[in-house]
PyMOL commands that place a pseudoatom at each C-alpha (Angstrom):
pseudoatom trace, name=CA, resn=UNK, resi=1, chain=A, elem=C, hetatm=0, pos=[-5.306, 4.837, -1.155]
pseudoatom trace, name=CA, resn=UNK, resi=2, chain=A, elem=C, hetatm=0, pos=[-8.861, 3.768, -1.892]
pseudoatom trace, name=CA, resn=UNK, resi=3, chain=A, elem=C, hetatm=0, pos=[-11.867, 5.965, -1.300]
pseudoatom trace, name=CA, resn=UNK, resi=4, chain=A, elem=C, hetatm=0, pos=[-15.452, 4.804, -1.057]
pseudoatom trace, name=CA, resn=UNK, resi=5, chain=A, elem=C, hetatm=0, pos=[-18.785, 6.254, -0.206]
pseudoatom trace, name=CA, resn=UNK, resi=6, chain=A, elem=C, hetatm=0, pos=[-19.529, 6.037, 3.508]
pseudoatom trace, name=CA, resn=UNK, resi=7, chain=A, elem=C, hetatm=0, pos=[-22.287, 3.584, 4.343]
pseudoatom trace, name=CA, resn=UNK, resi=8, chain=A, elem=C, hetatm=0, pos=[-24.351, 3.456, 7.517]
pseudoatom trace, name=CA, resn=UNK, resi=9, chain=A, elem=C, hetatm=0, pos=[-24.628, 0.289, 9.616]
pseudoatom trace, name=CA, resn=UNK, resi=10, chain=A, elem=C, hetatm=0, pos=[-27.754, -0.509, 7.568]
pseudoatom trace, name=CA, resn=UNK, resi=11, chain=A, elem=C, hetatm=0, pos=[-25.894, -0.146, 4.269]
pseudoatom trace, name=CA, resn=UNK, resi=12, chain=A, elem=C, hetatm=0, pos=[-27.433, 3.204, 3.347]
pseudoatom trace, name=CA, resn=UNK, resi=13, chain=A, elem=C, hetatm=0, pos=[-25.390, 6.031, 1.839]
pseudoatom trace, name=CA, resn=UNK, resi=14, chain=A, elem=C, hetatm=0, pos=[-24.487, 8.698, 4.392]
pseudoatom trace, name=CA, resn=UNK, resi=15, chain=A, elem=C, hetatm=0, pos=[-25.331, 12.298, 3.514]
pseudoatom trace, name=CA, resn=UNK, resi=16, chain=A, elem=C, hetatm=0, pos=[-23.997, 15.396, 5.214]
pseudoatom trace, name=CA, resn=UNK, resi=17, chain=A, elem=C, hetatm=0, pos=[-25.621, 18.720, 4.304]
pseudoatom trace, name=CA, resn=UNK, resi=18, chain=A, elem=C, hetatm=0, pos=[-26.995, 17.072, 1.179]
pseudoatom trace, name=CA, resn=UNK, resi=19, chain=A, elem=C, hetatm=0, pos=[-23.622, 15.737, -0.007]
pseudoatom trace, name=CA, resn=UNK, resi=20, chain=A, elem=C, hetatm=0, pos=[-22.412, 12.155, -0.092]
pseudoatom trace, name=CA, resn=UNK, resi=21, chain=A, elem=C, hetatm=0, pos=[-19.701, 11.458, 2.485]
pseudoatom trace, name=CA, resn=UNK, resi=22, chain=A, elem=C, hetatm=0, pos=[-16.541, 9.575, 1.510]
pseudoatom trace, name=CA, resn=UNK, resi=23, chain=A, elem=C, hetatm=0, pos=[-14.404, 7.281, 3.611]
pseudoatom trace, name=CA, resn=UNK, resi=24, chain=A, elem=C, hetatm=0, pos=[-10.747, 6.361, 3.079]
pseudoatom trace, name=CA, resn=UNK, resi=25, chain=A, elem=C, hetatm=0, pos=[-7.765, 4.752, 4.747]
pseudoatom trace, name=CA, resn=UNK, resi=26, chain=A, elem=C, hetatm=0, pos=[-8.298, 2.310, 7.580]
pseudoatom trace, name=CA, resn=UNK, resi=27, chain=A, elem=C, hetatm=0, pos=[-11.962, 3.287, 7.900]
pseudoatom trace, name=CA, resn=UNK, resi=28, chain=A, elem=C, hetatm=0, pos=[-12.557, 2.315, 4.254]
pseudoatom trace, name=CA, resn=UNK, resi=29, chain=A, elem=C, hetatm=0, pos=[-10.785, -1.024, 4.745]
pseudoatom trace, name=CA, resn=UNK, resi=30, chain=A, elem=C, hetatm=0, pos=[-12.866, -1.769, 7.862]
pseudoatom trace, name=CA, resn=UNK, resi=31, chain=A, elem=C, hetatm=0, pos=[-16.094, -0.796, 6.065]
pseudoatom trace, name=CA, resn=UNK, resi=32, chain=A, elem=C, hetatm=0, pos=[-15.271, -3.114, 3.149]
pseudoatom trace, name=CA, resn=UNK, resi=33, chain=A, elem=C, hetatm=0, pos=[-14.399, -5.969, 5.534]
pseudoatom trace, name=CA, resn=UNK, resi=34, chain=A, elem=C, hetatm=0, pos=[-17.593, -5.522, 7.565]
pseudoatom trace, name=CA, resn=UNK, resi=35, chain=A, elem=C, hetatm=0, pos=[-19.742, -5.693, 4.469]
pseudoatom trace, name=CA, resn=UNK, resi=36, chain=A, elem=C, hetatm=0, pos=[-18.014, -8.892, 3.403]
pseudoatom trace, name=CA, resn=UNK, resi=37, chain=A, elem=C, hetatm=0, pos=[-18.950, -10.301, 6.823]
pseudoatom trace, name=CA, resn=UNK, resi=38, chain=A, elem=C, hetatm=0, pos=[-22.568, -9.291, 6.171]
pseudoatom trace, name=CA, resn=UNK, resi=39, chain=A, elem=C, hetatm=0, pos=[-22.779, -10.838, 2.695]
pseudoatom trace, name=CA, resn=UNK, resi=40, chain=A, elem=C, hetatm=0, pos=[-23.686, -14.480, 2.283]
pseudoatom trace, name=CA, resn=UNK, resi=41, chain=A, elem=C, hetatm=0, pos=[-21.337, -16.087, -0.251]
pseudoatom trace, name=CA, resn=UNK, resi=42, chain=A, elem=C, hetatm=0, pos=[-23.126, -16.333, -3.600]
pseudoatom trace, name=CA, resn=UNK, resi=43, chain=A, elem=C, hetatm=0, pos=[-25.619, -13.601, -2.681]
pseudoatom trace, name=CA, resn=UNK, resi=44, chain=A, elem=C, hetatm=0, pos=[-24.124, -10.783, -4.765]
pseudoatom trace, name=CA, resn=UNK, resi=45, chain=A, elem=C, hetatm=0, pos=[-24.600, -11.554, -8.457]
pseudoatom trace, name=CA, resn=UNK, resi=46, chain=A, elem=C, hetatm=0, pos=[-21.692, -9.363, -9.584]
pseudoatom trace, name=CA, resn=UNK, resi=47, chain=A, elem=C, hetatm=0, pos=[-19.217, -11.379, -7.496]
pseudoatom trace, name=CA, resn=UNK, resi=48, chain=A, elem=C, hetatm=0, pos=[-20.618, -14.701, -6.253]
pseudoatom trace, name=CA, resn=UNK, resi=49, chain=A, elem=C, hetatm=0, pos=[-17.323, -15.475, -4.452]
pseudoatom trace, name=CA, resn=UNK, resi=50, chain=A, elem=C, hetatm=0, pos=[-17.588, -12.401, -2.200]
pseudoatom trace, name=CA, resn=UNK, resi=51, chain=A, elem=C, hetatm=0, pos=[-18.897, -12.914, 1.306]
pseudoatom trace, name=CA, resn=UNK, resi=52, chain=A, elem=C, hetatm=0, pos=[-18.896, -15.692, 3.853]
pseudoatom trace, name=CA, resn=UNK, resi=53, chain=A, elem=C, hetatm=0, pos=[-20.759, -18.959, 4.373]
pseudoatom trace, name=CA, resn=UNK, resi=54, chain=A, elem=C, hetatm=0, pos=[-23.471, -18.072, 6.890]
pseudoatom trace, name=CA, resn=UNK, resi=55, chain=A, elem=C, hetatm=0, pos=[-24.309, -21.750, 7.525]
pseudoatom trace, name=CA, resn=UNK, resi=56, chain=A, elem=C, hetatm=0, pos=[-21.402, -21.853, 9.997]
pseudoatom trace, name=CA, resn=UNK, resi=57, chain=A, elem=C, hetatm=0, pos=[-23.354, -19.491, 12.265]
pseudoatom trace, name=CA, resn=UNK, resi=58, chain=A, elem=C, hetatm=0, pos=[-26.729, -21.244, 11.954]
pseudoatom trace, name=CA, resn=UNK, resi=59, chain=A, elem=C, hetatm=0, pos=[-25.599, -24.254, 13.948]
pseudoatom trace, name=CA, resn=UNK, resi=60, chain=A, elem=C, hetatm=0, pos=[-27.027, -24.840, 17.383]
pseudoatom trace, name=CA, resn=UNK, resi=61, chain=A, elem=C, hetatm=0, pos=[-23.479, -24.961, 18.750]
pseudoatom trace, name=CA, resn=UNK, resi=62, chain=A, elem=C, hetatm=0, pos=[-21.191, -22.994, 16.392]
pseudoatom trace, name=CA, resn=UNK, resi=63, chain=A, elem=C, hetatm=0, pos=[-17.735, -24.525, 15.978]
pseudoatom trace, name=CA, resn=UNK, resi=64, chain=A, elem=C, hetatm=0, pos=[-14.884, -22.151, 16.935]
pseudoatom trace, name=CA, resn=UNK, resi=65, chain=A, elem=C, hetatm=0, pos=[-12.526, -23.579, 14.302]
pseudoatom trace, name=CA, resn=UNK, resi=66, chain=A, elem=C, hetatm=0, pos=[-15.090, -23.157, 11.518]
pseudoatom trace, name=CA, resn=UNK, resi=67, chain=A, elem=C, hetatm=0, pos=[-15.724, -19.573, 12.644]
pseudoatom trace, name=CA, resn=UNK, resi=68, chain=A, elem=C, hetatm=0, pos=[-11.981, -18.872, 12.554]
pseudoatom trace, name=CA, resn=UNK, resi=69, chain=A, elem=C, hetatm=0, pos=[-11.774, -20.276, 9.012]
pseudoatom trace, name=CA, resn=UNK, resi=70, chain=A, elem=C, hetatm=0, pos=[-14.726, -18.148, 7.866]
pseudoatom trace, name=CA, resn=UNK, resi=71, chain=A, elem=C, hetatm=0, pos=[-13.116, -15.005, 9.299]
pseudoatom trace, name=CA, resn=UNK, resi=72, chain=A, elem=C, hetatm=0, pos=[-9.815, -15.856, 7.629]
pseudoatom trace, name=CA, resn=UNK, resi=73, chain=A, elem=C, hetatm=0, pos=[-11.656, -16.359, 4.338]
pseudoatom trace, name=CA, resn=UNK, resi=74, chain=A, elem=C, hetatm=0, pos=[-13.327, -12.954, 4.737]
pseudoatom trace, name=CA, resn=UNK, resi=75, chain=A, elem=C, hetatm=0, pos=[-9.977, -11.331, 5.524]
pseudoatom trace, name=CA, resn=UNK, resi=76, chain=A, elem=C, hetatm=0, pos=[-8.424, -12.902, 2.422]
pseudoatom trace, name=CA, resn=UNK, resi=77, chain=A, elem=C, hetatm=0, pos=[-11.015, -11.021, 0.339]
pseudoatom trace, name=CA, resn=UNK, resi=78, chain=A, elem=C, hetatm=0, pos=[-9.562, -7.692, 1.486]
pseudoatom trace, name=CA, resn=UNK, resi=79, chain=A, elem=C, hetatm=0, pos=[-6.043, -7.350, 0.050]
pseudoatom trace, name=CA, resn=UNK, resi=80, chain=A, elem=C, hetatm=0, pos=[-4.994, -4.853, 2.734]
pseudoatom trace, name=CA, resn=UNK, resi=81, chain=A, elem=C, hetatm=0, pos=[-5.625, -7.358, 5.551]
pseudoatom trace, name=CA, resn=UNK, resi=82, chain=A, elem=C, hetatm=0, pos=[-2.705, -9.689, 6.225]
pseudoatom trace, name=CA, resn=UNK, resi=83, chain=A, elem=C, hetatm=0, pos=[-4.222, -11.828, 8.964]
pseudoatom trace, name=CA, resn=UNK, resi=84, chain=A, elem=C, hetatm=0, pos=[-6.612, -12.142, 11.895]
pseudoatom trace, name=CA, resn=UNK, resi=85, chain=A, elem=C, hetatm=0, pos=[-5.243, -12.474, 15.438]
pseudoatom trace, name=CA, resn=UNK, resi=86, chain=A, elem=C, hetatm=0, pos=[-6.542, -12.710, 19.005]
pseudoatom trace, name=CA, resn=UNK, resi=87, chain=A, elem=C, hetatm=0, pos=[-9.896, -14.174, 18.028]
pseudoatom trace, name=CA, resn=UNK, resi=88, chain=A, elem=C, hetatm=0, pos=[-12.420, -14.292, 20.863]
pseudoatom trace, name=CA, resn=UNK, resi=89, chain=A, elem=C, hetatm=0, pos=[-15.791, -15.939, 20.332]
pseudoatom trace, name=CA, resn=UNK, resi=90, chain=A, elem=C, hetatm=0, pos=[-18.734, -15.380, 22.657]
pseudoatom trace, name=CA, resn=UNK, resi=91, chain=A, elem=C, hetatm=0, pos=[-21.905, -17.338, 21.978]
pseudoatom trace, name=CA, resn=UNK, resi=92, chain=A, elem=C, hetatm=0, pos=[-24.883, -16.283, 24.078]
pseudoatom trace, name=CA, resn=UNK, resi=93, chain=A, elem=C, hetatm=0, pos=[-26.850, -19.546, 23.985]
pseudoatom trace, name=CA, resn=UNK, resi=94, chain=A, elem=C, hetatm=0, pos=[-29.945, -18.091, 25.589]
pseudoatom trace, name=CA, resn=UNK, resi=95, chain=A, elem=C, hetatm=0, pos=[-30.351, -15.263, 23.068]
pseudoatom trace, name=CA, resn=UNK, resi=96, chain=A, elem=C, hetatm=0, pos=[-28.572, -17.117, 20.225]
pseudoatom trace, name=CA, resn=UNK, resi=97, chain=A, elem=C, hetatm=0, pos=[-26.198, -14.216, 19.584]
pseudoatom trace, name=CA, resn=UNK, resi=98, chain=A, elem=C, hetatm=0, pos=[-22.648, -14.840, 18.396]
pseudoatom trace, name=CA, resn=UNK, resi=99, chain=A, elem=C, hetatm=0, pos=[-20.110, -12.076, 18.955]
pseudoatom trace, name=CA, resn=UNK, resi=100, chain=A, elem=C, hetatm=0, pos=[-16.573, -12.258, 17.613]
pseudoatom trace, name=CA, resn=UNK, resi=101, chain=A, elem=C, hetatm=0, pos=[-13.756, -9.955, 18.648]
pseudoatom trace, name=CA, resn=UNK, resi=102, chain=A, elem=C, hetatm=0, pos=[-10.408, -9.967, 16.910]
pseudoatom trace, name=CA, resn=UNK, resi=103, chain=A, elem=C, hetatm=0, pos=[-7.511, -7.912, 15.642]
pseudoatom trace, name=CA, resn=UNK, resi=104, chain=A, elem=C, hetatm=0, pos=[-7.121, -7.432, 11.910]
pseudoatom trace, name=CA, resn=UNK, resi=105, chain=A, elem=C, hetatm=0, pos=[-3.438, -6.964, 11.080]
pseudoatom trace, name=CA, resn=UNK, resi=106, chain=A, elem=C, hetatm=0, pos=[-3.034, -4.905, 7.924]
pseudoatom trace, name=CA, resn=UNK, resi=107, chain=A, elem=C, hetatm=0, pos=[-0.281, -5.429, 5.370]
pseudoatom trace, name=CA, resn=UNK, resi=108, chain=A, elem=C, hetatm=0, pos=[1.192, -2.127, 6.632]
pseudoatom trace, name=CA, resn=UNK, resi=109, chain=A, elem=C, hetatm=0, pos=[1.590, -3.677, 10.095]
pseudoatom trace, name=CA, resn=UNK, resi=110, chain=A, elem=C, hetatm=0, pos=[-1.187, -1.547, 11.588]
pseudoatom trace, name=CA, resn=UNK, resi=111, chain=A, elem=C, hetatm=0, pos=[-3.664, -3.337, 13.830]
pseudoatom trace, name=CA, resn=UNK, resi=112, chain=A, elem=C, hetatm=0, pos=[-7.396, -2.716, 13.999]
pseudoatom trace, name=CA, resn=UNK, resi=113, chain=A, elem=C, hetatm=0, pos=[-9.525, -4.136, 16.815]
pseudoatom trace, name=CA, resn=UNK, resi=114, chain=A, elem=C, hetatm=0, pos=[-12.971, -5.220, 15.653]
pseudoatom trace, name=CA, resn=UNK, resi=115, chain=A, elem=C, hetatm=0, pos=[-16.057, -6.687, 17.218]
pseudoatom trace, name=CA, resn=UNK, resi=116, chain=A, elem=C, hetatm=0, pos=[-18.908, -8.073, 15.141]
pseudoatom trace, name=CA, resn=UNK, resi=117, chain=A, elem=C, hetatm=0, pos=[-22.218, -9.699, 15.960]
pseudoatom trace, name=CA, resn=UNK, resi=118, chain=A, elem=C, hetatm=0, pos=[-22.814, -12.470, 13.451]
for i in range(1, 118): cmd.bond("trace and resi %d" % i, "trace and resi %d" % (i + 1))
show_as sticks, trace
zoom trace
């Protein structure tokens, strides 16, 4: 089982009483997946293949099929995630906010419900 340092929503290390906090198990898998969703492919010099293609989300009318493919690509970068199911896409045209909700099915068969604003 992998362990990582816990990161805040802003990507900062989390401290508790002056000590770094660790995360493991499903929470570590979800944290890793979320940061892949927040990394533009080619942005991280140590692994230019990590991340997703943000251009899919910059369109005036985002394409649901392209969004599904991007999420599947992100999931394929996390070995513990088998597939994405029950994808729901909500695009608030007025505020230009895209929210995706889905279930990540892990290789263990466990399911994790996620919602991300992209």
